[in-house]
C-alpha positions, 0 to 999 in steps of 0.5 A: 685239808685232806680227808685223812687228816680230817678223820684223824682229828675228828675223834680228838675234837669229839673227845674235847667237846664231850669233856667240855659238855661234861664239865659244864653239866657237872660243874666239875672244874678240871683246872685249879679254880682257886681264886688268885691271891694276887688279884685280891691283894692288888685290888685291896692295895689299889683301894687304899687311897680311897680308904677301902670304901670300894671293898666289901668284906668278902674281897679279901677272902681270896688272899686267905683261901689258899691257906684257910677257909674261915677268913673274916675280913672287914674295913676298920678305920684306915685299914682293911684286915682279914684273919683266918685259921690256916689249913693243917696241910699248910703246916705250922702257923709260922710256915703259913705266914712265910708262905703268905709273905712269899705270895705278897712279895711275888704279887707285889714286886714293887713293895719293899719287904722291910721286916721278916720275922717268924711272927711278923712280915711287913711290906710297904708301897709308895713314898712316906707321905702316901704309903700303903703298908701291908702287915701279915702276923700270927694272931693268937694260937693258930691264926693269921692276920693280914692288915693293909693300911694307908696313910 
């Protein structure tokens, strides 16, 4: 590479390096660092056959974090469930439920979406004898609930 090109690239490289050092030292992330709801949904669905024993209560929070900060998740019987209050910026609870259903549909394209109502969204994966069900509902005033269950 000739010296003119090296001199032109040096300021840009210096700026990128300085920005990287500043980001690391301040802890400020410049890109969207919100956990992916898809990764969490896939992890939960993958844990269904073992009765969700490989999950912790916190594993489902990434699904809800896009919509609210107060998610409480747990394993109950043969299901894993989370309940949370959607952010007011998301809009009414019914809108948040529709957005959650859209996330489920895009993250799990192999899932069949067999119920779509303002208060309940239902999906399933697999054959009837070995089916994983995903149900998203409104839960009382201003709450959303996600339940993933296995047969």
